[in-house]
C-alpha positions, -999 to 999 in steps of 0.1 A, spaced: 61 321 491 29 338 479 14 361 506 -20 351 520 -48 373 507 -74 388 531 -105 374 512 -111 349 484 -107 362 448 -86 391 460 -49 401 457 -27 412 485 -41 447 484 -77 435 486 -85 442 449 -107 416 432 -89 391 409 -99 374 377 -130 358 391 -142 390 406 -143 411 374 -172 422 353 -166 426 316 -182 453 294 -170 461 260 -140 439 264 -126 459 293 -122 443 327 -131 464 356 -132 452 392 -166 447 408 -154 469 436 -152 498 411 -190 499 409 -191 509 445 -161 532 445 -163 564 425 -132 584 427 -125 619 412 -97 604 391 -122 580 374 -135 608 352 -108 627 334 -124 649 308 -92 649 287 -91 611 284 -128 602 279 -145 598 246 -170 622 230 -199 598 236 -190 595 272 -188 632 276 -222 636 259 -236 610 283 -222 629 313 -239 661 299 -272 642 296 -268 629 332 -263 664 346 -291 678 325 -315 652 338 -304 657 374 -311 694 369 -345 687 353 -354 665 382 -346 693 406 -365 721 388 -398 714 406 -380 720 439 -364 753 431 -385 782 445 -402 806 421 -403 784 390 -436 767 397 -469 785 403 -493 778 432 -508 748 413 -474 732 409 -472 740 371 -436 746 360 -432 776 337 -470 777 333 -469 746 311 -454 715 327 -471 698 356 -443 677 371 -451 653 400 -428 629 419 -431 602 392 -418 626 365 -390 637 389 -381 600 395 -382 593 357 -358 622 351 -336 613 380 -332 576 369 -326 588 333 -297 608 347 -285 578 367 -287 556 335 -267 582 316 -241 585 343 -236 548 347 -233 544 309 -207 573 307 -187 558 336 -187 522 322 -176 525 286 -180 542 252 -201 513 240 -224 516 270 -227 553 263 -236 547 226 -261 521 235 -276 545 261 -281 571 233 -297 545 210 -321 529 234 -329 560 255 -333 582 224 -358 559 208 -378 555 241 -378 592 250 -383 606 215 -412 582 208 -427 593 242 -427 629 229 -442 620 195 -470 599 213 -476 629 236 -478 652 206 -504 630 189 -525 619 219 -520 647 244 -507 622 269 -474 603 269 -466 567 280 -435 571 301 -455 587 330 -484 563 322 -506 593 314 -518 577 282 -529 546 300 -545 564 330 -562 593 313 -564 581 277 -560 605 247 -566 641 259 -580 667 235 -556 696 243 -549 724 219 -521 716 194 -498 744 206 -501 731 242 -493 695 231 -464 708 209 -448 729 236 -453 703 263 -437 675 243 -410 695 224 -384 689 251 -389 651 248 -388 652 211 -356 674 210 -338 655 238 -347 621 224 -340 632 188 -306 645 197 -299 612 215 -309 592 184 -287 615 163 -258 609 186 -264 571 189 -272 562 154 -258 589 131 -226 601 148 -214 565 154 -215 560 116 -199 593 107 -172 590 133 -168 553 140 -133 557 155 -149 576 184 -175 549 190 -150 522 199 
């Protein structure tokens, strides 16, 4: 006789069964795994290069989001390193970029590769637009203030991180997946 399960679509241990699975990249993971993050879920020896790179991006963006709150890095006007004026919207943008990277790294290799492709294009283009117009679009500065006539060196230094981070993501997402296709599976 089959034992009675505690809830519909669960097995005897309470794990979700076939109807309660979400499928990404052909791998079935229980819906409950979205809410349960265990230390064993991320084993650096067993995850793919692209997932490791996505974890690095996640931690990098969490660090960037916290920079404005570390004492001594911003001046009395809230300008970070004398160049970056970060507000709560910029911090939220960096934080959710880190969340996106962490979720992609946790879910699968394909999700990580897609993260690098999509994020790299959006973030890198934001840096190029900021370099050209003095304001970027991700923080809505281009739409609120319009093109801003800043000196070229200021525009270059302010947008260089976006260009480098986005460019590296595009490189990882588009080029490395072709050079090392076995790692992108």
